[in-house]
Backbone as a ProteinNet text record, in pm:
[ID]
protein_1_A
[PRIMARY]
MGRPKTHPTAGTAGLAVGLTLQFVITGIAVGAMYGLVALGFVIIYNVTGIVNFAQGTFPTLGGLIMVSFAAAHLPLPLALLLDALIVALVGVGFGALASLTFKGESPLPPIIVTLGLSLAFEGICMFVWSFNPLSYPAFTGANALYVLGAAVYPQALWVIGIALILVLLTYGFFEYTYLGKAVRACSINRRAARLVGIDVNLMALLAFGLSAATGAIAGAVITPLTTISFNSDVTLAVNGFAAAIFGGLENPMAAVAGGIVLGIISTLAQGYIGNGFDVVAALVLMLIVLLSRPQGVFANIFTARVKAA
[TERTIARY]
21.9	-8.9	-97.5	-104.1	-221.9	-307.8	-466.4	-559	-550.8	-635.6	-546	-649.4	-626.1	-689.8	-822.3	-925.2	-1061.8	-1083.2	-1201.5	-1218.5	-1411.3	-1414	-1541.9	-1643.7	-1758.2	-1829.4	-1945.1	-1972	-2107.1	-2194.8	-2253.7	-2413.7	-2539	-2638.4	-2736.2	-2806.2	-2817.4	-2905.3	-2903.2	-2756.1	-2699.1	-2564.4	-2576.7	-2464.7	-2463.1	-2581.2	-2562.9	-2542.6	-2564.3	-2503	-2382.5	-2319.9	-2209.4	-2098.5	-2142.6	-2046.1	-2026.7	-2136.6	-2143.2	-2032.2	-2036.2	-1984.9	-1851	-1789.8	-1656.7	-1588.2	-1686.1	-1642.2	-1594.3	-1686.5	-1683	-1569.4	-1527.4	-1446.7	-1283	-1276.8	-1138	-1151.1	-1229.1	-1237	-1193	-1186.2	-1164.3	-1012.3	-953.7	-805.4	-726.9	-806.8	-771.6	-771.6	-855.3	-857.4	-770	-725.7	-631.6	-467.1	-453.8	-343.3	-307.1	-503.6	-451.9	-426.1	-471.2	-490.6	-335	-320.7	-175.2	-33	-71.5	-6.3	-11.4	-173.2	-275	-143.4	-121.2	-78	63.2	117.7	257.2	242	154.1	119.9	103.8	9.2	-32.8	72.3	171.1	294.5	403.1	410.1	554	448	283.5	241.6	218.7	169.9	153.6	248.6	388.3	514.8	593.1	624.9	682.2	574	468.7	382.8	386.2	451	508.9	390.4	368.2	291.1	376.4	414.3	534.8	474.7	493.7	457.6	531.7	652.2	748.2	688.4	575.6	522.5	528	471.1	421.8	538.1	668.1	840.4	823.9	759.9	837.2	756.6	622	584.9	645.7	695.2	694.8	882.9	932.5	1025	1039.5	983.1	962.3	924.8	814.2	753.9	891.3	938.8	1062.5	1175.2	1211.6	1297.1	1272.6	1142.2	1090.4	1100.5	1061.4	1074.3	1263.5	1304	1462.2	1481.6	1421.6	1453	1376.7	1288.3	1221.6	1280.3	1332.4	1422.2	1535.1	1608.3	1716.4	1676.9	1543.4	1530.9	1540	1511.4	1531	1408	1427.1	1328.4	1218.2	1036.8	984	1005.5	1041.2	1017.3	1132.8	1261.7	1386.2	1375.5	1337.7	1283.3	1231	1136.3	1039	1114.9	1207.5	1266	1378.7	1437.9	1567.9	1514.9	1385.5	1299.7	1278.3	1174.6	1126.9	1313.7	1373.6	1524.4	1575.9	1585.8	1626.7	1574	1451.2	1340.9	1343	1374	1346	1499.1	1611.5	1680	1709.5	1604.5	1627.5	1521.1	1370.1	1296.9	1413.9	1462.8	1563.8	1639.9	1677.4	1774.8	1655.8	1539.9	1401.7	1412.6	1373	1335.3	1438.8	1596.2	1699.4	1676.6	1679.9	1681.5	1528.5	1425	1319.5	1244.1	1314.6	1287.2	1384.7	1509.5	1609.2	1710.1	1675.3	1718.9	1680.3	1541.1	1481.6	1426.5	1453.8	1408.7	1282.8	1261.6	1163.7	1024.9	928.6	805.2	742.8	757.2	708.9	668.6	586.1	537.1	630.7	679.4	671	797.9	921.5	1053.6	1046.6	968	956.9	885.7	784.9	722.4	773.1	890.7	932.3	1036.3	1109.3	1189.3	1129.6	1003.2	973.5	956.6	901.3	832.9	968	1095.7	1200.6	1268.6	1248.5	1324.1	1235.3	1122.1	1002.2	1034.7	1056	1112.3	1240.3	1341.8	1477.1	1469.9	1382.5	1350.7	1269.5	1231	1162.6	1254.9	1358.8	1479.4	1517.6	1611.1	1678.9	1623.1	1438.9	1380.7	1327.8	1382.3	1353.6	1463.8	1596.2	1751.1	1716.6	1716.4	1743.3	1683.1	1531.9	1438.2	1364	1404.7	1369.9	1202.6	1127.3	1040.1	901.8	938.2	824.3	722.5	643.5	538	598.8	612	648.2	570.1	587.5	519.5	621.1	536.4	647.5	525.3	539.1	445.6	361.5	259.9	193	233	222.4	278.2	230.1	75.5	53.9	-61.8	1.7	-87.1	-143.6	-194.1	-265.8	-374.2	-449	-587.8	-703.6	-770.6	-851.6	-995.8	-1040.9	-1153.7	-1310.5	-1409.6	-1519.1	-1600.4	-1681.6	-1785.4	-1900.8	-1990	-2133.3	-2110.2	-1978.3	-1945.9	-1836.3	-1771.1	-1699.9	-1561.2	-1506.4	-1317.6	-1228.5	-1193.2	-1126.5	-980.8	-895.5	-737.6	-716.6	-609.7	-538.2	-460	-375.2	-288.1	-335.4	-477	-583.5	-629	-632.6	-630.7	-519.3	-389.9	-268.5	-277.4	-292.5	-273.9	-390.7	-511.3	-605	-548.4	-516.5	-474.4	-349.7	-236.3	-110.7	-117.8	-235.9	-324.9	-346.5	-451.1	-499.8	-396.5	-296.4	-195.2	-96.7	-52	52.3	-38.3	-149.6	-222.9	-285.9	-294.3	-265.1	-100.9	-17.7	92	154.7	105.8	106.9	37.7	-64.4	-169.2	-114.3	-64.4	45.2	118.2	215.4	360.3	332.7	239.8	229.6	154.7	62.8	37.1	74.8	145.4	187.3	316.3	459.5	568.9	640.4	756.3	775.5	862.3	930.1	975.6	862.8	731.7	637.7	577.7	549.5	492	605.2	707.6	805.6	785.3	755	726.1	572.9	489.8	373.4	375.8	494.7	522.3	571.8	620.4	693.7	606.4	499.5	389.2	285.7	283.4	167	265	367.6	420.9	598.9	672.8	780.1	876.5	861.3	929.2	925.5	809.2	816.3	852.4	889.1	933	1122.8	1135.4	1294.3	1321.4	1271.5	1262.5	1327.3	1261.4	1224.7	1337	1412.9	1502.5	1484.9	1408.9	1409.8	1437.4	1489.5	1532.1	1438.5	1421.6	1274.8	1315.4	1471	1494	1531.4	1539.9	1528.6	1437.1	1298.2	1211.4	1146.6	1216.7	1148.3	1219.4	1319.4	1380.5	1326.2	1276.5	1210.1	1104.9	1023.3	886.8	921.7	999.3	1011.1	1069.7	1134.1	1192.1	1062.4	979.5	901.7	782.1	759.4	649.4	710.3	859	904.5	907.9	942.9	897.9	728.9	634.7	516.8	497.3	546.6	529.3	585.2	744.7	787.2	696.8	671.3	561.8	470.2	424.4	288	323.5	430.2	448.7	474.8	533.6	575.6	467.6	369.2	215.7	149.5	139	19.3	115.5	243.4	278.8	235.8	209.2	204.5	89.2	2.5	-123.9	-177.2	-117.5	-122.4	37.2	52.8	190	269.6	367.6	427.4	550.1	585	673.2	720	845.6	886.7	804.9	705.9	608.8	477.8	496.9	382.1	359.6	457	500.1	349.9	318.7	243.3	78.2	53.9	-75	-96.2	8.2	-3.2	-9.3	84.3	57.5	-97.6	-101.9	-257.6	-361.7	-381.3	-466	-456.3	-317	-303	-335.9	-282.6	-279	-492.4	-554.5	-715.9	-770	-716.7	-752.8	-730.5	-627.8	-587.6	-647	-682.4	-802.9	-926.3	-948.8	-1088.1	-1138.2	-1068.2	-1063.4	-1048.2	-875.1	-889.1	-706.4	-610.7	-483.4	-415.8	-506	-417.8	-468.5	-513.6	-574.8	-521.2	-442.7	-378.1	-524.9	-620.3	-708.9	-811.5	-855.4	-951.3	-889.9	-767.9	-658.1	-697.5	-699	-685.4	-824.4	-928.9	-1093.2	-1094.8	-1079.3	-1102.9	-1050.6	-916.4	-868.1	-995.3	-1038.1	-1096.8	-1214.2	-1301.1	-1383.9	-1386	-1283.8	-1254.6	-1215.4	-1175	-1124.9	-1296.5	-1339.6	-1469	-1535.2	-1557.7	-1613.5	-1552.5	-1406	-1340.8	-1406.1	-1349.6	-1365.8	-1523.7	-1602.3	-1758.1	-1770.2	-1725.6	-1726.2	-1645	-1531.4	-1451.8	-1549.4	-1592.7	-1643.2	-1814.7	-1882.9	-2044.2	-2021.6	-1928.8	-1900	-1780.7	-1678	-1574.7	-1421.8	-1341	-1186.9	-1159.9	-1094.3	-1040.5	-1137.1	-1249.1	-1335.6	-1338.6	-1230.5	-1195.1	-1110.7	-1024.8	-957	-1019.6	-1128.1	-1227.2	-1297	-1370.2	-1415.2	-1314.9	-1208.1	-1116.8	-1071.2	-1080.1	-1045	-1179.6	-1284.5	-1409.3	-1431.7	-1421.9	-1458.6	-1370.2	-1243.4	-1110.7	-1181.6	-1204	-1260.5	-1395.7	-1499.4	-1612.9	-1592.6	-1495.7	-1471.1	-1364.5	-1315.1	-1193.1	-1302.4	-1374.2	-1481.6	-1579.2	-1626.7	-1761.7	-1668.4	-1572	-1551.6	-1367.1	-1342	-1174.6	-1071.3	-1146.4	-1074.3	-1095	-1200.2	-1193.1	-1294.6	-1350.5	-1506.4	-1455.7	-1381.1	-1338.3	-1284	-1261.8	-1216.6	-1220.2	-1365.6	-1419.6	-1484	-1459.7	-1504.4	-1440.1	-1261	-1127.4	-1133.8	-1103.6	-1041	-892.4	-855.8	-681.5	-605.4	-637.4	-575.2	-442	-337.5	-209.8	-205	-218	-284.9	-145.8	-185.4	-39.3	-8.8	115	160	93.5
560.9	392.7	340.1	265.2	201.1	133.9	123.3	48.3	-139.9	-192.7	-350.8	-333.5	-491.9	-467.4	-564.9	-481.8	-553.8	-601.6	-660.8	-749.9	-731.7	-688.7	-632.9	-756	-763	-868.7	-906.6	-1022.8	-1093.1	-1092.4	-1087.2	-1091.1	-960.3	-973.3	-894.9	-870.5	-969.3	-962	-968.9	-992.1	-969.2	-863.4	-764.8	-703	-606.7	-554.5	-426.7	-517.6	-653.2	-677.4	-750.7	-804.3	-836.9	-746.6	-572.3	-443.7	-420.9	-431.3	-401.8	-467.7	-590.2	-713.8	-694	-687.4	-620.3	-541.8	-463.4	-290.8	-323	-427.7	-428.7	-549.4	-658.4	-732.7	-638.3	-583.2	-455.2	-399.5	-333.2	-268.3	-322.9	-438.7	-537	-535.2	-541.2	-584.4	-458.3	-329.5	-185.3	-169.3	-203.5	-163.7	-214.3	-355.8	-447.8	-392.5	-314.1	-229.2	-124.4	-40	92	-20.4	-68.1	-116.5	-186.9	-227.7	-295	-155.5	-73.8	56	129.5	138.4	209.6	95.5	-31.2	-89	-47.4	-7.8	42	202.6	259	435	369.5	305.5	222.4	177.8	113.9	10.8	203.2	271.2	337.9	469.7	523.4	632.6	561.2	436.8	381.1	366.8	380.5	364.7	474.7	588	686.5	849.3	811.1	910.2	1018.6	928.3	1044.6	968.9	1105.7	1034	1060	869.5	916.7	891.2	1068.8	1099.8	1043.4	943.1	851.6	738.9	685.9	573.6	513.4	557.3	531.6	503.3	537.8	513.9	339.1	282.2	157.3	71.1	74.1	-19.4	2.8	137.8	160.4	95.1	151.4	64.7	-66	-142.5	-254.6	-345.6	-273.4	-318.3	-265.8	-208.8	-164.5	-248.9	-284.3	-369.7	-515	-562.3	-701.1	-692.3	-594	-595.7	-661.6	-589.3	-630.1	-773.4	-798.4	-938.6	-1088.2	-1034	-1074.2	-1079.1	-1027.6	-1000.6	-1104.8	-1093.4	-1153.6	-1347.8	-1350.7	-1463.7	-1541.6	-1494.3	-1534	-1567.8	-1717.8	-1763.2	-1694.9	-1697.8	-1581.8	-1589.9	-1675	-1656.4	-1630	-1609.4	-1573.4	-1399.1	-1394.3	-1182.9	-1171	-1240.6	-1168.3	-1120.8	-1254.1	-1225	-1131.8	-1106.5	-973	-844.8	-884.6	-748.9	-677.7	-777.4	-693.3	-646.4	-715.9	-694.8	-558.4	-552.4	-410.8	-329.3	-348.1	-164	-178.3	-299.5	-275.6	-205.7	-204.6	-148.6	-5.2	47.5	153.5	239.4	188.9	190.5	258.4	157.5	210	326	346.6	422	578.6	593.9	669.8	703	610.9	613.3	724.8	675	729.6	864.7	897	1041.6	1122.7	1022.9	1106.8	1170.5	1005.7	1033.9	1051.1	1012.1	1025.9	1178	1239.5	1353.1	1474.1	1453.5	1538.5	1533.9	1596.5	1539.1	1615.1	1728.1	1831.6	1769.9	1852	1832.3	1804.5	1905.1	1978.9	1860	1781.8	1696.4	1762.3	1893.2	1918	1858.6	1906.9	1866.4	1675.7	1591	1472.6	1463.5	1556.1	1542.1	1606.1	1675.4	1767.6	1614	1584.7	1467	1369.2	1334.6	1199.7	1254.8	1415.8	1468.4	1446.3	1550.2	1529.3	1392.1	1317.3	1118	1110.8	1136.4	1058.5	1144.1	1258.8	1327.9	1275.3	1217.3	1219.7	1092.3	978.9	874.8	886.7	940.7	950.8	989.3	1083.8	1082.4	968.6	881.2	793.5	669.5	644.7	568.5	596.6	707.7	770.5	764.2	762.4	774.2	623.4	527.4	357.3	285.7	306.3	233.3	310.3	455.5	530.8	571.3	689.8	704.4	627.2	511	419	337.2	330.4	242.2	82.4	16.8	-131.9	-228.1	-356.8	-441.5	-611.3	-698.9	-822.8	-925.1	-1020.7	-1155.2	-1163.4	-1202.5	-1254.3	-1373.8	-1416.6	-1541.4	-1626.3	-1682.6	-1796.9	-1749.6	-1679.2	-1698.2	-1583.7	-1567.5	-1419.3	-1462.4	-1551.6	-1655.2	-1572.4	-1486.8	-1479.6	-1577.3	-1620.1	-1666.1	-1582.6	-1666.2	-1564.1	-1617.9	-1495.8	-1524.8	-1461.1	-1477.8	-1439.6	-1313.1	-1341.1	-1257.6	-1161.7	-1163	-1085.5	-1094.6	-1025.9	-1138.1	-1105.8	-1237.1	-1250.2	-1276.5	-1198.7	-1240.9	-1291.9	-1387.5	-1454.2	-1395.3	-1304.2	-1185.6	-1083.2	-1065.8	-1006.1	-1117.8	-1240.4	-1292.6	-1339.6	-1310.9	-1285.6	-1163.3	-1062.9	-923.4	-926.9	-1000.8	-983.6	-1125.2	-1211.9	-1293.4	-1292.5	-1251	-1138.2	-1037.7	-953.3	-850	-929.9	-1024.2	-1076.1	-1145.5	-1197.1	-1264.2	-1120.8	-1072.7	-954.7	-906.9	-823.9	-790.6	-879.6	-1019.8	-1081.5	-1115.9	-1109.9	-1154.6	-1008.1	-898.2	-765.7	-784.5	-831.7	-841.1	-945.8	-1044.5	-1157	-1086.9	-986.7	-977.3	-883.9	-761.3	-681.3	-716.7	-831.2	-891.5	-990.1	-1074.2	-1209.9	-1270.1	-1136.4	-1158.9	-1065.1	-1122.3	-1013.4	-874.9	-899	-730.7	-704.4	-745.5	-674.1	-618.4	-673.9	-592.7	-445.6	-521.7	-358.4	-281.3	-314	-202.7	-120.4	-156.5	-165.7	-62.5	-82.1	-23.5	115.2	132.5	215.5	355.5	258.3	348.1	381.5	361.9	354.4	475.8	435	529.6	501.9	598.3	611	630.1	698.3	728	625.5	535.8	438	296	334.1	208.2	211.2	345	342.6	318.5	334	300.8	144.8	66.4	-98.6	-143.5	-47.8	-88.3	-84.5	-75.3	-48.1	74	30.5	111.2	171.4	274.1	344.5	368.2	400.7	476.1	347.5	234.2	109.5	11.6	92	41.3	139.3	231.8	338.7	266.2	273	193.1	68.5	-30.5	-144.8	-79.7	-14.4	24.5	82.7	119.2	172.2	104.7	-39.5	-149	-238.8	-247.3	-371.5	-277	-153.5	-75.1	-61.2	-72.4	-81.2	-203.6	-328.5	-436.7	-507.6	-441.6	-469.3	-402	-251.6	-220.2	-251.9	-317.6	-379	-525.1	-566.5	-672	-626.5	-531.2	-480.6	-508.3	-342.8	-318.8	-434.9	-556.1	-657.3	-754.3	-770	-837.9	-762.2	-631.1	-545.5	-500.4	-485	-466.8	-584.8	-697.2	-791.7	-741.4	-699	-679.2	-544.3	-455.1	-322.3	-233.4	-142.4	-95.5	28	32.2	83.9	189.6	275.3	390	474.6	551	647.4	721.5	728.2	854.1	801.4	655.2	613.2	639.9	677.5	664	764.5	898.8	989.7	914.3	829.2	835.6	666.6	615.7	520.4	599.2	696.3	730.6	795.3	855.5	954.6	883.4	738.3	621.2	543.5	528.7	497.4	557.5	669.7	754.6	781.9	816	774.4	677.1	537.7	454.3	401.2	449.9	428.3	547.9	674.6	758.1	725.6	623.5	601.3	484.7	396.8	279.2	277.6	343.5	404.6	383.8	511.5	477.9	419.5	396.4	332.5	173.2	152.6	-14.2	-103.1	-210.8	-259.5	-250.5	-390.3	-418.8	-337.2	-208.7	-127	-86.3	-29.7	43.6	-41.7	-150.1	-275.9	-295.9	-285.9	-267.2	-179.4	-13.5	99.1	92.7	50.7	9.8	-34.4	-164.4	-214.8	-164.3	-115.4	-28.9	59.4	169.6	276.8	233.6	100.8	84	52.8	-27.3	-26.4	81.5	173.4	297.3	353.4	397.7	478.8	416.1	259.1	186.3	239	213	213	346.8	465.8	572.4	618.8	545.4	587.7	503	410.2	307	392.5	409.1	475.1	662.2	727.8	847	916.2	856.4	868.7	849.4	889.4	881.8	981.3	963.8	1098.9	1090.2	1037.1	1045.9	950.4	834.1	762.5	835.2	951.9	982.1	1087.6	1183.4	1268.1	1162.7	1043	947.2	968	938.1	860.3	992	1108.6	1230.3	1291.1	1269.4	1322.2	1264.2	1084.6	1009.9	1081.4	1094.8	1123.3	1234.9	1353.8	1462.6	1461.5	1362.1	1370.9	1250.6	1141.8	1081.9	1198.2	1285	1337.9	1451.5	1487	1597.7	1516.4	1393.7	1311.9	1240	1140.5	991.8	1026.1	1102.3	1154.5	970.9	906.1	782.1	665.2	720.2	627.4	498.7	477.1	399.4	284.6	207.1	88.5	25	174	181.4	85	115.4	45.4	-78.3	-121.9	-269	-393	-372.5	-457.1	-412.7	-482.2	-478.8	-523.3	-554	-548.7	-443.8	-307.9	-192.5	-179.6	-115.6	-106.8	111.5	136.4	263	361.7	480.8	538	636.6	693.7	752.4	873.3
-1318.2	-1295.9	-1352.9	-1465	-1523.6	-1422.1	-1516.6	-1399.8	-1448.6	-1413.4	-1397.6	-1494.6	-1601.4	-1724.1	-1680	-1792.6	-1782.7	-1917.5	-1931.9	-2052.2	-2049.7	-2179.5	-2188.8	-2183	-2124.6	-2087.2	-2185.7	-2237.9	-2346.7	-2299.9	-2420.1	-2374.9	-2384.6	-2393.3	-2417.2	-2267.1	-2240.6	-2154.4	-1980.3	-1997.5	-1869.2	-1867.5	-1971.1	-1970.6	-1869.2	-1776.3	-1699.4	-1584.6	-1521.9	-1419.4	-1452.1	-1561	-1536.6	-1601.3	-1626.9	-1643.2	-1486.7	-1401.9	-1280.6	-1192.4	-1198.4	-1146.1	-1214.1	-1310.3	-1373.1	-1241.9	-1285	-1228.1	-1067.4	-981.4	-870.1	-854.3	-946.9	-896.8	-937.7	-1036.6	-1076.4	-942.1	-906.8	-802.2	-656.1	-609.9	-525.6	-521.9	-669.5	-727.3	-667.3	-698.4	-708.1	-581.9	-487.3	-330	-236.8	-304.1	-259.1	-270.8	-361.2	-381.2	-297.3	-310.5	-213.7	-54.9	-13.3	146.1	126.2	78.7	74.4	95.7	9.5	41	204.4	199.3	331.5	449.9	429	511.7	580	474.7	538.1	596.5	565.5	621.2	783.7	808.3	980.1	1036.5	928.6	1038.9	1067.5	997.8	1021.3	1098.8	1053.8	1152.6	1329.2	1307.3	1449.5	1573.9	1521.7	1559.8	1604.3	1478.5	1493.4	1501.4	1472.4	1482.6	1355.4	1241	1066.4	982.9	953.6	847.9	696.7	652.7	560.7	407.5	400.8	239.3	155.3	154.9	47.4	34.5	90.3	108.8	-50.9	-135.9	-242.5	-345.4	-272.1	-326.1	-341.4	-222.2	-179.4	-266.1	-305	-423.5	-547.2	-598.6	-678.7	-727.2	-628.3	-621.1	-627.3	-532.8	-561.5	-682	-745.8	-884.3	-992.8	-982.1	-1093.1	-1079.3	-966	-916.5	-954.3	-954.8	-997.8	-1152.1	-1223	-1373.4	-1408.8	-1317.3	-1382.3	-1298.1	-1177	-1183.6	-1251.4	-1338.3	-1415.1	-1562	-1627.7	-1679.6	-1719.6	-1564.3	-1584.1	-1547.9	-1539.1	-1507	-1363.5	-1276.4	-1138.1	-1116.1	-1033.2	-987.7	-898.4	-881.9	-824.7	-685.7	-563.4	-477.3	-433.8	-517.9	-454.9	-505	-617.8	-629.5	-540.9	-522	-453.1	-308.6	-247.6	-111.6	-113.9	-230.2	-265.6	-278	-312.1	-342.8	-234.8	-182.7	-62.7	96.4	59.7	129.1	103.4	-54.8	-103.6	-41.6	-93.9	-39	116.2	199.3	336.4	391.4	312.7	354.8	289.7	156	125	269.1	292.3	406.8	531.3	601	692.9	647.8	550.7	525.4	510.4	454.6	479	641	722.4	843	935.6	909.1	972.3	938.3	805.4	767.1	821.8	826.6	880.9	1031.8	1084.8	1259.1	1300	1286.5	1406.5	1345	1223.2	1184.9	1271.1	1305.7	1312.2	1488.5	1604.3	1695.9	1796.1	1734.1	1761.7	1792	1835.1	1855.9	1726.9	1626.9	1507.4	1375.8	1407.5	1295.8	1137.6	1152.3	999.6	946.6	966.9	924.4	874.6	951.2	925.1	764.3	784.6	676	532.9	548.5	470.6	343	519.5	503.4	372.9	391.2	305.3	165.7	193	48.4	-52.3	15.8	-68.9	-110.8	-38.5	-55.4	-154.9	-154.6	-254.3	-428	-399.8	-545	-590.4	-524.9	-515.3	-562.5	-491.2	-573.8	-722.8	-734.5	-913.1	-989	-949.7	-997.7	-1085.3	-955.3	-985.5	-1005.2	-1020.2	-1090	-1261.3	-1281.2	-1448.9	-1447.9	-1415.8	-1463.3	-1478.4	-1398.8	-1413.3	-1512.5	-1442.7	-1548.1	-1661.8	-1667.5	-1790.5	-1766.9	-1823.2	-1823.6	-1871.2	-1929.1	-1993.8	-1879.6	-1877.5	-1842.9	-1837.4	-1735.3	-1730.8	-1692.9	-1717.7	-1636.6	-1652.2	-1644.4	-1651.3	-1645.3	-1690.8	-1692	-1542.4	-1529.4	-1438.1	-1381.4	-1278.5	-1153.7	-1251	-1294.3	-1285.6	-1460.8	-1503.6	-1629	-1673.7	-1776.5	-1825.5	-1868.5	-1898.3	-1919.4	-1830.4	-1824.2	-1719.4	-1701.1	-1642.4	-1580.3	-1604.3	-1630.7	-1652.1	-1552.1	-1498.1	-1399.9	-1418.4	-1439.3	-1503.1	-1609.2	-1692.8	-1805.2	-1763.3	-1634.6	-1608.4	-1575.7	-1649.1	-1619.6	-1506.4	-1442.3	-1341.8	-1378	-1386.2	-1361.2	-1278.8	-1285.2	-1175.5	-1087.4	-1163.8	-1065.2	-1003.9	-1033.5	-934.2	-797.2	-801	-704.8	-615.3	-685	-626.7	-543.6	-620.6	-526.3	-414.8	-431	-301.3	-200.9	-239.2	-121.9	-41	-129.3	-55.4	41.8	-43.2	88.3	195.5	193.9	350.6	415.1	365	414	495.6	423.8	461.9	583.9	588.4	684.4	837.7	771.5	881.2	957.4	887.8	922.7	996.3	980.2	1108	1188.3	1154.3	1327.8	1409.2	1366.2	1432.1	1477.4	1407.2	1467.9	1573	1539.8	1650.8	1797.8	1739.2	1868.2	1965.1	1881.5	1976.6	1961.3	1898.1	1918.6	1979.2	2065.3	2143.8	2079.2	1953.6	1895.1	1871.3	1823.7	1762.9	1915.5	2001.9	2168.1	2182.5	2176.9	2190	2074.3	1934.4	1898.8	1925.9	1969.1	2045.3	2159.6	2258.1	2335.8	2319	2226.1	2160.7	2141.5	2098.8	1993.6	2118.9	2230.2	2331.9	2439.6	2440	2580.3	2502.5	2472.7	2414.9	2523.3	2638.1	2734.1	2839.3	2878	2966.4	2916.6	2763.6	2646.4	2663	2705.4	2683.4	2880.1	2955.5	3094.8	3115.5	3006.5	3058.6	2978.5	2881.7	2839	2644.6	2566.1	2426.7	2393.2	2273.4	2185.9	2104.3	2095.8	2093.9	1915.4	1924.1	1763.2	1656.4	1734.2	1681.8	1604.4	1687.6	1650.8	1554.9	1571.1	1465	1329.1	1325	1212.8	1135.2	1218.9	1239.2	1157	1222.2	1164.6	1007.3	977	834.1	716.3	782.5	722.3	694	788.7	763.7	682.1	669.8	591.3	416.5	423.8	298.4	211.4	325.6	276.4	227.9	302.9	241.3	144.8	106.6	-21.5	-108.9	-117.3	-210.2	-259.4	-139.3	-177.8	-311.7	-235	-293.9	-435.8	-466.9	-594.2	-717.6	-618.9	-710.5	-745.6	-652	-717.8	-795.9	-763.6	-862.7	-1005.2	-1029.4	-1131.2	-1291.5	-1279.4	-1368.2	-1416.8	-1319.5	-1345.7	-1389.1	-1387.6	-1452.9	-1488.6	-1493.7	-1540.4	-1462.8	-1426.5	-1297.7	-1372.7	-1325.8	-1361.8	-1305.8	-1353.7	-1198.8	-1114	-1184.8	-1100.1	-1027.4	-1043.6	-981	-863.6	-762.5	-656.4	-587.2	-661.1	-611.7	-632.6	-744	-741.9	-646.5	-580	-479.1	-386.8	-326.3	-188.7	-189.7	-264.4	-244.5	-220.2	-309.5	-272.8	-158	-143.5	-7.8	120.6	91.7	196.3	235.6	103	148	227	162.5	195.8	384.3	424.3	551.6	615.9	563.8	650.8	677.4	518.9	506.4	604	638.1	668.8	860.2	861.6	1021.5	1018.4	1014	1031.1	1138.1	1245.3	1378	1372.4	1250.6	1244.4	1142.4	1098.5	957.4	918.8	965.2	947	847.9	923	868.4	771	747.3	711.7	556.2	521.4	433.5	435.9	485	458.8	375.1	438.5	379.4	220.7	252.8	51.4	-9.2	56.9	-78	-89.3	-60.1	-14.5	-96.1	-112.1	-178.3	-296.7	-339.6	-463.8	-576.1	-472.6	-569.3	-637.5	-518.3	-532.7	-661.2	-631.5	-760.6	-892.1	-873.5	-985.2	-1037.9	-951.8	-1009.4	-1106.6	-1009.3	-1026.6	-1136.7	-1154.7	-1300.3	-1417.7	-1406.8	-1520.2	-1544.8	-1430.8	-1479.6	-1521.4	-1446.8	-1463.5	-1601	-1542.8	-1637.4	-1581.7	-1647.3	-1654.1	-1568.1	-1430.8	-1364.2	-1258.3	-1262.2	-1143.4	-1029.6	-1050.7	-947.2	-856.2	-899	-782.3	-712.2	-807.8	-757.5	-595.1	-638.4	-567.5	-466.9	-437.4	-323.8	-265.3	-305.4	-233.4	-161.2	-220.6	-176.8	-41.3	-37.4	31.1	162.4	141.5	232.1	315.6	245.6	322.9	419.4	351.6	402.2	580.1	582.6	667.3	759.8	695.6	800.1	873.2	789.5	827.8	976.3	963.3	989.7	1067.5	1068.1	1129.7	1154.3	1209.1	1153.6	1215.3	1312.4	1324.6	1213.9	1125.9	1010.7	1050.6	898.7	917.4	1012.5	967.9	1039.7	1155.3	1225.4	1313.3	1442.1	1464.9	1609.7	1593.4	1419.1	1399.9	1383	1351.7	1371.7	1540.9	1595.8	1698.4	1767	1650.4	1639.5	1626.1	1704.9	1704.1	1783.3	1677.5	1747.5	1741.9	1930.4	1897.7	1896.1	1857.7	1830.9	1941.4	1911.6	2040.8	2081
[MASK]
+++++++++++++++++++++++++++++++++++++++++++++++++++++++++++++++++++++++++++++++++++++++++++++++++++++++++++++++++++++++++++++++++++++++++++++++++++++++++++++++++++++++++++++++++++++++++++++++++++++++++++++++++++++++++++++++++++++++++++++++++++++++++++++++++++++++++++++++++++++++++++++++++++++++++++++++++++++

């Protein structure tokens, strides 16, 4: 998966400031991407206890489907809605295979299933959309705005704005809707949820569907900013999982905040050290957090927590 487009800063006096600002702005957009993927990890984990390593498949599939919809000249709102619905159905299928097929206490079988599904969908995506990186035009034009010499692309603002909207909607769903509270009940105590008549298996499928829809929207909004291909799911899953671990795997807002911070640090590492160090920075930070603060850096800052089972 490509990196968001950047623009060289102008002028000599403010070159260092402009360059750093450019990296930070790019990092926020990159981090919002990671945060959207991390949000999907959080939704599934907090309901089923499963870490879905096929999570990167959802934004990849969402982005590739949007490329086809854009080529067919579908209106943007309709294309986004259809994209989310199609990928949500795929997510429900993933959930049926991962959380219902294996009912033992060991978490290993669902992990194997999600990894297998991820590889299978890589092959399907390559067959349908080929192996070439794809993109489509930005939502509101490609001309950049300049702030202190740093380029700000409108599509990056779309990514950041939609990430904020989705995390607020997720929080509102879990905290203020009857269905969301039923999902939370399954995550807190599955046996008690069954006793009061909640279908735990249905809630698990709902979690996968919501996670997939969120991922589809993420893929749709990031594809005009970068490129996406059949194997983008690996990069998205690794960085999204690192963001969720860094911010807090039990807290939607913390996971997105972790993604943004991780995106800034990774982009600065790539810009000042070299290509490939963005991934190194993400993995090193994830390991440090796992060893020193496994609940996540922002887990106690944001109070809107959905407790894991």
